[in-house]
C-alpha positions as CSV (number, residue, x, y, z in Angstrom):
1,X,23.9,-30.3,25.9
2,X,20.4,-32.0,25.2
3,X,20.5,-35.5,23.8
4,X,19.2,-38.9,23.0
5,X,20.6,-42.2,21.8
6,X,20.6,-41.0,18.2
7,X,20.5,-37.0,18.2
8,X,21.8,-34.4,20.1
9,X,21.5,-30.3,20.2
10,X,24.4,-28.1,20.6
11,X,23.1,-25.1,22.9
12,X,24.4,-21.7,22.1
13,X,23.5,-19.6,25.4
14,X,23.3,-16.4,25.8
15,X,23.3,-15.4,29.6
16,X,22.7,-11.9,28.4
17,X,19.2,-11.9,27.4
18,X,18.7,-15.7,28.7
19,X,18.4,-17.4,25.2
20,X,19.7,-20.2,24.0
21,X,19.8,-21.4,20.1
22,X,20.7,-24.4,18.5
23,X,23.0,-26.2,16.5
24,X,21.6,-29.7,15.7
25,X,24.0,-32.0,13.2
26,X,21.8,-34.6,11.7
27,X,24.2,-37.0,10.1
28,X,25.9,-37.0,6.2
29,X,28.2,-33.7,7.5
30,X,25.2,-31.5,7.8
31,X,23.6,-29.1,10.1
32,X,20.6,-27.1,11.0
33,X,20.0,-23.9,13.7
34,X,17.3,-22.6,15.4
35,X,17.1,-19.5,16.0
36,X,20.3,-17.9,16.3
37,X,21.4,-14.5,17.9
38,X,22.8,-11.6,15.5
39,X,26.8,-12.5,16.3
40,X,27.1,-15.8,15.2
41,X,30.4,-16.6,15.7
42,X,29.7,-19.5,18.0
43,X,27.8,-21.1,15.4
44,X,30.2,-20.9,12.7
45,X,32.7,-22.3,15.0
46,X,31.0,-25.0,16.4
47,X,30.1,-26.5,13.4
48,X,33.6,-25.7,12.3
49,X,34.5,-28.2,15.4
50,X,31.8,-30.7,14.7
51,X,33.1,-30.9,10.8
52,X,29.3,-30.3,9.4
53,X,27.9,-27.9,7.4
54,X,25.2,-25.4,8.1
55,X,22.1,-26.3,5.9
56,X,19.1,-24.8,6.9
57,X,18.2,-22.0,9.5
58,X,15.0,-22.4,11.6
59,X,13.2,-19.5,13.2
60,X,10.1,-20.2,15.7
61,X,9.0,-16.6,15.6
62,X,9.9,-12.6,15.0
63,X,11.7,-12.4,18.4
64,X,10.6,-9.0,20.3
65,X,14.2,-9.3,22.9
66,X,16.8,-10.1,20.5
67,X,18.3,-9.0,16.6
68,X,18.1,-12.8,14.8
69,X,21.1,-13.9,13.2
70,X,19.4,-15.6,10.5
71,X,20.6,-13.2,7.7
72,X,24.3,-12.9,9.2
73,X,24.1,-17.0,9.1
74,X,22.8,-17.5,5.6
75,X,25.5,-15.1,4.6
76,X,28.4,-16.9,6.0
77,X,26.6,-20.8,5.1
78,X,25.0,-20.5,2.6
79,X,21.9,-22.2,4.6
80,X,18.4,-21.8,3.6
81,X,16.0,-19.9,5.8
82,X,13.0,-21.3,6.9
83,X,10.1,-18.7,8.7
84,X,6.4,-18.7,9.3
85,X,4.5,-17.2,6.8
86,X,2.2,-15.7,9.0
87,X,5.5,-13.2,9.7
88,X,5.4,-11.4,6.5
89,X,9.1,-11.3,6.6
90,X,10.7,-8.9,3.9
91,X,13.5,-10.6,2.9
92,X,14.5,-14.3,0.9
93,X,13.5,-17.4,2.9
94,X,11.0,-20.2,2.7
95,X,7.6,-19.7,4.2
96,X,6.8,-22.3,5.9
97,X,3.4,-23.5,8.3
98,X,2.0,-25.9,10.5
99,X,2.5,-29.5,9.2
100,X,5.2,-29.1,6.7
101,X,7.9,-31.5,6.5
102,X,11.6,-31.3,5.7
103,X,14.1,-34.2,5.3
104,X,17.5,-32.9,6.4
105,X,20.8,-35.1,6.6
106,X,19.1,-38.5,7.8
107,X,16.6,-36.7,10.3
108,X,12.8,-35.5,9.5
109,X,11.8,-32.2,10.9
110,X,8.0,-31.5,11.5
111,X,6.7,-28.0,11.4
112,X,4.2,-27.3,14.7
113,X,1.9,-24.7,15.2
114,X,2.0,-23.3,17.9
115,X,0.4,-19.6,18.9
116,X,0.7,-18.1,22.1
117,X,4.2,-16.3,22.8
118,X,3.3,-14.7,19.3
119,X,0.5,-15.1,16.6
120,X,2.8,-16.9,14.4
121,X,5.0,-19.1,16.1
122,X,6.5,-22.3,15.3
123,X,8.0,-25.2,17.2
124,X,10.3,-28.2,15.4
125,X,9.7,-31.6,16.0
126,X,13.4,-33.2,14.9
127,X,12.9,-36.9,14.6
128,X,16.3,-39.1,14.3
129,X,15.2,-43.4,14.3
130,X,13.4,-43.8,17.5
131,X,14.7,-40.2,19.3
132,X,12.9,-36.9,19.1
133,X,13.1,-33.4,20.1
134,X,11.2,-30.5,19.7
135,X,12.7,-26.8,19.8
136,X,9.7,-24.8,21.2
137,X,11.0,-21.4,21.3
138,X,8.5,-19.4,23.3
139,X,6.0,-21.8,24.0
140,X,6.3,-24.4,26.2
141,X,10.0,-23.3,28.1
142,X,11.3,-25.2,31.3
143,X,9.1,-24.7,34.5
144,X,6.7,-22.7,32.1
145,X,5.6,-20.6,28.9
146,X,6.5,-17.3,27.4
147,X,4.7,-14.0,27.8
148,X,2.0,-13.3,25.5
149,X,1.5,-9.4,25.9
150,X,4.6,-8.0,23.3
151,X,2.1,-7.9,20.7
152,X,0.2,-5.7,22.1
153,X,-2.2,-5.4,25.2
154,X,-5.2,-5.9,22.9
155,X,-3.9,-9.2,22.5
156,X,-2.4,-10.6,25.3
157,X,-5.7,-12.9,26.5
158,X,-6.8,-14.3,23.0
159,X,-2.8,-15.2,23.0
160,X,-2.8,-16.7,26.3
161,X,-5.4,-19.0,25.3
162,X,-3.7,-19.9,21.8
163,X,-0.6,-20.6,24.5
164,X,-2.6,-22.5,26.8
165,X,-3.8,-25.4,23.5
166,X,-0.4,-25.2,22.5
167,X,0.9,-26.6,25.3
168,X,-1.0,-29.4,25.9
169,X,-0.2,-29.7,22.3
170,X,3.5,-30.1,22.9
171,X,3.2,-32.0,26.3
172,X,1.3,-34.8,24.6
173,X,4.3,-36.1,22.9
174,X,6.4,-38.8,24.3
175,X,8.0,-38.6,27.9
176,X,11.7,-38.8,26.7
177,X,10.7,-36.1,23.8
178,X,13.9,-33.2,24.6
179,X,12.2,-29.9,25.1
180,X,14.6,-27.3,24.0
181,X,13.3,-24.1,24.3
182,X,14.6,-20.4,23.1
183,X,13.3,-18.7,25.7
184,X,14.4,-19.6,30.0
185,X,15.1,-18.3,32.9
186,X,16.4,-14.4,33.0
187,X,14.9,-13.6,29.7
188,X,12.1,-10.4,30.1
189,X,10.4,-13.1,27.4
190,X,9.7,-15.5,29.8
191,X,7.4,-15.9,32.5
192,X,9.3,-18.2,34.2
193,X,12.6,-18.1,36.7
194,X,13.4,-21.6,36.5
195,X,17.4,-21.6,35.5
196,X,17.7,-24.9,33.2
197,X,17.9,-24.6,29.2
198,X,16.5,-28.2,28.7
199,X,14.2,-30.5,29.7
200,X,11.9,-33.3,28.6
201,X,8.3,-33.5,28.0
202,X,7.9,-35.9,30.8
203,X,9.9,-33.7,33.5
204,X,7.3,-30.7,32.3
205,X,4.3,-32.9,33.0
206,X,5.6,-33.7,35.9
207,X,6.9,-29.9,37.4
208,X,5.5,-27.4,34.9
209,X,2.6,-26.0,36.9
210,X,1.3,-24.2,33.7
211,X,0.7,-28.4,32.4
212,X,-1.0,-28.8,35.9
213,X,-3.4,-26.4,35.1
214,X,-7.1,-28.0,33.5
215,X,-9.0,-25.0,33.0
216,X,-8.3,-22.3,30.5
217,X,-9.5,-19.5,32.5
218,X,-7.3,-20.7,35.0
219,X,-4.2,-21.1,33.1
220,X,-5.1,-17.6,31.6
221,X,-5.1,-16.2,35.1
222,X,-2.1,-17.7,36.0
223,X,0.2,-17.1,33.1
224,X,-0.7,-13.6,33.1
225,X,0.0,-12.9,36.7
226,X,3.5,-13.7,36.1
227,X,4.1,-10.9,33.8
228,X,6.8,-8.2,34.9
229,X,7.9,-4.9,33.3
230,X,10.3,-5.3,30.3
231,X,12.1,-3.2,28.3
232,X,10.5,-1.1,26.1
233,X,13.1,-1.5,23.0
234,X,11.1,-4.9,22.9
235,X,8.3,-2.9,20.8
236,X,10.8,-1.7,17.8
237,X,12.3,-5.4,17.4
238,X,9.7,-7.6,15.9
239,X,9.3,-5.0,12.6
240,X,13.3,-4.9,12.5
241,X,13.1,-8.5,12.4
242,X,10.1,-8.8,10.2
243,X,12.0,-6.4,7.5
244,X,15.3,-7.8,8.0
245,X,17.9,-6.7,10.2
246,X,21.4,-4.8,8.5
247,X,24.6,-6.9,8.7
248,X,27.0,-6.6,10.9
249,X,29.4,-6.2,9.0
250,X,27.8,-3.2,7.1
251,X,27.5,-1.2,10.6
252,X,30.6,1.4,11.6
253,X,33.1,0.1,13.7
254,X,33.8,1.6,17.2
255,X,35.1,5.0,17.6
256,X,36.9,7.3,20.7
257,X,35.9,10.5,20.0
258,X,37.6,13.5,21.7
259,X,35.6,14.5,24.4
260,X,34.6,17.8,23.1
261,X,33.1,15.6,20.5
262,X,31.3,14.1,23.5
263,X,30.3,16.9,25.0
264,X,29.1,18.1,21.7
265,X,26.8,14.9,20.7
266,X,25.4,15.5,24.7
267,X,24.1,18.8,23.9
268,X,23.1,17.8,20.8
269,X,20.7,15.1,22.7
270,X,23.1,12.1,22.8
271,X,22.6,10.1,26.0
272,X,26.0,9.3,28.1
273,X,26.1,6.1,29.5
274,X,28.8,5.2,31.8
275,X,29.8,1.2,31.5
276,X,32.1,1.1,33.9
277,X,31.4,-0.5,37.2
278,X,29.1,0.7,40.0
279,X,32.3,1.2,42.4
280,X,34.3,3.8,39.9
281,X,30.9,5.5,38.2
282,X,29.6,6.1,42.1
283,X,33.4,7.8,42.8
284,X,33.5,10.0,40.1
285,X,31.3,10.1,36.5
286,X,30.5,12.7,33.6
287,X,28.1,15.0,35.3
288,X,24.8,13.7,33.6
289,X,26.2,10.3,32.7
290,X,23.8,7.3,33.1
291,X,25.1,4.1,35.2
292,X,25.1,0.9,32.8
293,X,27.4,-1.4,34.3
294,X,28.9,-3.4,31.1
295,X,27.9,-7.2,32.7
296,X,25.5,-9.5,30.4
297,X,22.6,-7.9,31.0
298,X,24.1,-4.5,30.0
299,X,21.8,-5.0,26.4
300,X,18.2,-5.1,28.1
301,X,18.8,-2.3,30.2
302,X,20.4,-0.2,27.7
303,X,17.6,-0.9,25.5
304,X,15.3,0.2,28.4
305,X,16.8,3.8,29.4
306,X,18.0,4.9,26.2
307,X,14.8,5.4,23.2
308,X,15.4,2.8,20.3
309,X,17.8,5.1,17.8
310,X,18.7,7.7,20.2
311,X,22.7,8.8,19.6
312,X,24.8,7.0,22.3
313,X,28.2,7.9,23.8
314,X,29.4,5.2,26.2
315,X,32.3,5.9,28.8
316,X,34.3,3.0,28.8
317,X,37.2,1.6,30.0
318,X,39.8,0.2,27.0
319,X,39.0,-3.2,27.2
320,X,35.4,-3.3,27.2
321,X,34.8,-1.4,24.0
322,X,34.3,-4.8,21.8
323,X,31.6,-6.2,24.4
324,X,29.7,-3.3,24.6
325,X,29.1,-3.2,21.2
326,X,28.3,-6.5,20.5
327,X,25.9,-6.8,23.1
328,X,24.6,-3.1,22.1
329,X,24.1,-4.2,18.4
330,X,22.8,-8.1,19.6
331,X,19.4,-5.5,20.6
332,X,19.5,-3.7,17.4
333,X,21.2,-0.6,18.7
334,X,23.2,-0.3,15.6
335,X,24.6,3.5,16.1
336,X,26.8,3.3,19.8
337,X,29.7,3.2,18.1
338,X,31.5,6.4,19.7
339,X,32.9,5.7,23.5
340,X,35.6,7.6,25.4
341,X,37.1,7.1,28.4
342,X,36.3,8.9,31.8
343,X,39.8,9.7,32.1
344,X,39.5,11.4,28.1
345,X,36.6,13.6,29.8
346,X,38.1,14.3,33.1
347,X,41.5,15.4,31.6
348,X,39.9,17.6,29.1
349,X,38.4,19.6,32.7
350,X,34.4,18.4,31.3
351,X,32.5,18.7,34.3
352,X,32.2,15.9,36.7
353,X,30.3,14.5,39.4
354,X,29.9,11.5,42.0
355,X,26.8,9.6,43.9
356,X,27.5,7.9,47.7
357,X,27.9,4.7,47.6
358,X,26.7,3.8,51.2
359,X,27.4,0.7,53.2
360,X,24.2,-1.1,54.7
361,X,24.6,-0.2,58.5
362,X,24.7,3.1,57.3
363,X,21.6,2.7,55.2
364,X,20.0,1.3,58.0
365,X,20.7,4.0,60.4
366,X,19.7,6.5,58.1
367,X,16.3,4.8,57.2
368,X,15.7,4.2,61.2
369,X,16.2,7.9,61.9
370,X,14.0,9.0,59.0
371,X,16.7,11.2,57.1
372,X,16.1,8.7,54.3
373,X,13.9,6.6,52.5
374,X,14.9,3.3,51.6
375,X,13.7,2.5,47.7
376,X,13.4,-0.7,46.3
377,X,13.7,-0.3,42.2
378,X,13.2,-4.0,41.7
379,X,10.2,-5.6,40.0
380,X,6.9,-6.2,41.6
381,X,7.9,-9.9,42.0
382,X,10.6,-9.6,43.4
383,X,9.9,-6.6,46.1
384,X,6.8,-8.7,47.3
385,X,8.6,-12.0,48.1
386,X,11.6,-10.3,50.0
387,X,12.7,-6.7,50.8
388,X,13.9,-4.2,52.7
389,X,11.6,-3.2,56.2
390,X,9.8,0.0,55.5
391,X,11.2,0.3,52.0
392,X,9.2,2.4,48.9
393,X,8.6,0.8,46.2
394,X,9.0,1.9,42.7
395,X,10.4,-0.3,40.0
396,X,13.5,0.9,37.6
397,X,11.2,0.9,34.6
398,X,8.9,3.4,36.3
399,X,11.6,5.9,36.6
400,X,12.7,5.4,33.3
401,X,9.2,6.5,32.3
402,X,9.5,9.7,34.4
403,X,8.1,8.9,37.4
404,X,9.8,10.1,41.0
405,X,9.7,9.3,44.9
406,X,7.9,12.1,47.0
407,X,10.6,11.9,49.3
408,X,13.0,14.5,49.9
409,X,16.3,11.8,50.1
410,X,16.2,8.7,49.0
411,X,18.7,5.2,48.9
412,X,17.9,2.9,45.9
413,X,18.6,-0.8,46.0
414,X,18.6,-3.8,44.2
415,X,19.5,-7.5,44.3
416,X,23.5,-6.6,44.0
417,X,23.8,-2.8,43.2
418,X,24.1,-2.3,39.1
419,X,20.1,-1.6,38.5
420,X,19.9,0.5,41.5
421,X,22.7,2.5,40.6
422,X,21.0,3.1,37.4
423,X,17.7,4.3,39.0
424,X,19.9,6.4,41.3
425,X,21.8,8.3,38.3
426,X,18.1,9.4,36.6
427,X,16.8,10.4,39.8
428,X,20.4,12.6,40.0
429,X,19.4,13.9,36.8
430,X,16.4,14.9,37.6
431,X,17.4,16.7,41.0
432,X,16.7,14.1,43.6
433,X,19.2,13.9,46.7
434,X,20.2,10.1,46.0
435,X,22.7,7.3,47.5
436,X,23.2,3.8,46.6
437,X,23.5,0.7,48.4
438,X,26.3,-0.4,47.9
439,X,26.0,-4.4,47.2
440,X,22.0,-4.2,47.1
441,X,19.9,-7.1,49.3
442,X,22.8,-9.1,49.1
443,X,25.1,-6.9,51.5
444,X,22.4,-6.4,53.1
445,X,22.0,-10.0,54.2
446,X,25.5,-10.6,54.7
447,X,25.9,-7.7,57.4
448,X,23.3,-9.8,59.0
449,X,20.5,-7.1,59.0
450,X,16.6,-8.0,59.0
451,X,14.7,-8.3,56.0
452,X,10.6,-8.6,55.7
453,X,9.3,-11.4,53.3
C-alpha cells in the first residue's frame, strides 16, 4: 500500500477496468474513500478490518468507464458524499470547488482543480503532519495522464491544454508526495501502459514523459498520439453517474431461463453472449452467439459489443454466474440478469455451430499458401509495435462498428486469443469464413515462428 510515515492509503484495485479506489484511515476512528466502484463490499470489509468508520466519500470526476459506488457506500456507511459543483450531480451531496478545505479526523483535505481528463475534474491533497498524498483521479497518473476525448471530440484539444496545466500544478508538489491515481495501466481511460498503481511526485518528474515536455503544443501532440479506441459504453456512463445510478439492491437477481425463452428473447433482439472459455465456445456454441470469455476484461468488451441498454442472455457455466453479473453491473449493464448453460441449449435441440481453432503452425501454412489471411484485431498501437508477417489489420472496435475484411477467409488473432474470438464470432454472424488462432501472438512466438516489428 502507498504510505508515508503518518498516512497510508489502502488501494482497492479493479483489475477488470484498470482502476483503483482508495480507503484512507485518518485518525480518531475515521476514514474516507476516493472514487469507490459500484460493488463496495471490499471497501466495507477493509474499514471493518481496520476498525474505522467511513465518514466521507470524495469523487474526482464523472467516470465514463465504471458506475460510481458513492451512493452504494453512502447508503451502507452514512458517509457524507463530496462531488465537484461543476458536475451538477442530480442526487444529495456536498458540492465542492478548488481551494475548499476539510478536516477529517487528523488529516486535512484540500481540493485542487485539475481539469483535463474531464472539465469538472478535481484532485485531493491530503496532509497529515509532514506527510502528503495526492489523489489525482485521471489527471497525473503513473507514467502519463488520462485521455481528454471522452466528453466529445469538440473539446479534446481544449481539455488537453487544460491537462498540461493540471499536470504541472501537481508536479509542483514536494518530491515525497505520494501519487494515488484512479486510472492506470489497463484502463481505456488511460493514455499509458504503466502497470504500477501508485508513485511519488519525484518519481513522476524523473520518469513521466508528459512532464518532460516543456511546450504546451508539443504536450498536446504527444498526449493525443497515445489515444486508442475505447468501448462505446463510455459515452453513456457520465450521464448515469451524474443523475445517480440505481442501488444494486434494487436490481433483479440473476435468473436461469429455459432454452425456449432464451431463443424467443434472441428472436426479439437480445444478444446471446457466450462467456465460457474460448476453447469451449469454438468447439460448439449456440448458433449466432458472440464469444466474450469471462475474465477480468469481460465488462469492457461486453460494453463494447452490446449497445448500452440492449437485452442480453448469457451462456455460462454455473460457477460463472455471480462474477458475470457483478462485472456487468460494474459498467451499468443492469439488465444482464438472464442466463442458461450451453447444455441447456444443446439438450433442447436448438441450433449450434462451431469455429475452427487452429494452432500457429497451421495458421502459418495457410497464410503462406494463400488459403487464408491473418487478421490482427488488436489496437493500432499494438499492431504497429509487433505483428505477424503479412497480417491484415482491422481493430476489434472497427469490426464491432460493422467493418469486414475484404477477403474470402481469415484467421483472427490477438495477444492470447480471447479478443480475436470475439471478432471471429462477429464475423461469422456476417457469413465470413473465419478461424481463430489458438493462443494468439503469444502461442505463435512460443512456436518459434517469426514476427515483424
